[in-house]
C-alpha positions in Angstrom: 47.9 -21.3 -39.1 45.8 -18.6 -41.3 44.0 -17.5 -38.5 47.8 -16.6 -36.7 48.7 -14.3 -39.2 45.4 -12.6 -39.9 45.2 -11.8 -35.9 48.8 -10.7 -36.1 48.4 -8.3 -38.7 44.9 -6.8 -37.3 47.2 -6.7 -34.2 44.3 -9.1 -31.8 46.2 -11.0 -29.9 44.9 -15.0 -30.0 42.5 -16.2 -27.4 43.4 -16.6 -24.9 47.2 -15.6 -25.4 48.1 -13.0 -21.8 44.6 -12.4 -20.3 45.2 -13.9 -17.0 47.8 -11.0 -16.2 46.1 -8.0 -17.7 45.0 -5.4 -14.9 41.8 -4.9 -14.1 39.7 -1.6 -13.2 40.4 1.7 -11.7 44.7 0.3 -12.7 43.7 -0.8 -16.0 42.6 3.1 -16.7 44.7 4.8 -15.1 47.7 2.4 -16.7 45.7 3.3 -19.8 45.8 6.5 -19.7 48.3 8.2 -17.7 51.2 8.7 -21.6 47.9 10.9 -23.0 48.3 12.7 -19.8 51.1 13.2 -19.8 51.3 13.9 -23.5 48.8 16.5 -23.0 50.2 18.5 -19.9 54.0 18.9 -22.0 52.2 20.1 -24.4 50.5 22.5 -22.0 53.8 23.5 -20.3 56.4 23.7 -23.4 53.7 25.2 -26.2 50.4 26.5 -24.9 51.5 28.6 -22.3 54.9 30.3 -23.7 52.2 31.1 -26.9 49.7 32.8 -24.2 51.9 34.4 -22.4 53.7 35.7 -25.7 50.3 36.6 -27.3 49.5 38.7 -23.5 52.6 40.7 -24.0 51.8 41.8 -26.9 48.8 42.8 -26.8 50.0 44.4 -24.1 52.6 46.2 -26.3 49.7 47.6 -28.7 47.2 48.8 -26.4 50.2 51.3 -24.9 51.5 52.5 -28.2 51.8 56.3 -28.2 53.5 59.0 -30.3 56.7 59.3 -30.4 57.8 55.4 -30.2 60.0 53.5 -32.7 59.0 50.8 -34.5 59.5 47.5 -35.9 56.1 46.6 -38.7 56.1 43.0 -39.3 58.1 43.7 -42.2 60.8 45.6 -41.7 60.0 48.7 -41.9 61.4 51.4 -39.2 59.7 54.0 -38.2 58.2 57.3 -36.0 54.7 56.9 -34.5 53.2 60.3 -35.4 49.7 59.9 -34.9 47.9 56.6 -33.2 44.3 56.3 -33.7 41.3 53.6 -32.3 42.5 50.5 -34.9 45.8 52.1 -37.0 49.0 54.2 -36.1 50.7 56.6 -39.1 54.4 56.3 -38.9 56.4 58.8 -39.6 59.8 56.5 -41.9 61.7 59.6 -43.5 60.6 63.0 -42.5 58.9 63.8 -45.7 57.3 60.2 -45.6 54.5 58.6 -43.8 52.6 55.3 -43.5 49.3 53.8 -41.8 49.6 50.9 -40.6 47.5 48.1 -38.8 47.7 48.1 -35.2 48.5 44.5 -35.3 51.2 45.0 -38.2 53.7 46.5 -35.4 56.1 43.9 -34.0 58.0 45.0 -31.7 59.0 48.5 -29.8 62.0 49.9 -29.3 63.3 49.7 -26.4 66.3 51.3 -26.8 65.4 54.6 -28.6 62.5 55.1 -26.5 65.7 55.2 -23.5 67.9 56.6 -26.1 64.9 59.9 -26.9 63.8 60.2 -23.1 67.9 60.2 -22.1 68.1 63.4 -24.9 64.8 64.7 -23.9 66.7 65.3 -19.9 69.8 65.7 -21.1 67.6 69.5 -23.3 65.7 70.3 -19.8 69.2 70.7 -17.9 71.0 72.3 -20.9 67.8 74.9 -20.7 68.7 74.8 -16.5 71.3 75.9 -16.9 70.9 78.6 -20.0 67.6 80.2 -18.4 70.3 80.2 -15.3 73.4 82.0 -17.4 71.1 84.1 -18.3 69.9 85.3 -15.0 73.4 86.0 -13.7 
């Protein structure tokens, strides 16, 4: 009786119990490893793949930084890039305040601000063209 309780605690089935119905060969191996393969597949598609995709997008964003981009740093500082160097960028926070940050400290580029600046520059060009036409007349 003690050996029965001991085998239950250790997780070992008693001798002769259930050995006749247990599958053998490649089917047993597949049945044993299928849950592990399934878990690895789930981890890959839910965790590893999206993380790699985001890392590539971030690397692409950091390599495409240029002067005049509106950015947000990891610490939440908003500013405009005044100068781009190999490993750092100089960010203009205020009219007289410039700070130097590592490229990896940039969290995002504000695309909306970039589009607005492009629209403003296009509008400015159109105004200048109108002024030149009016001056010619």
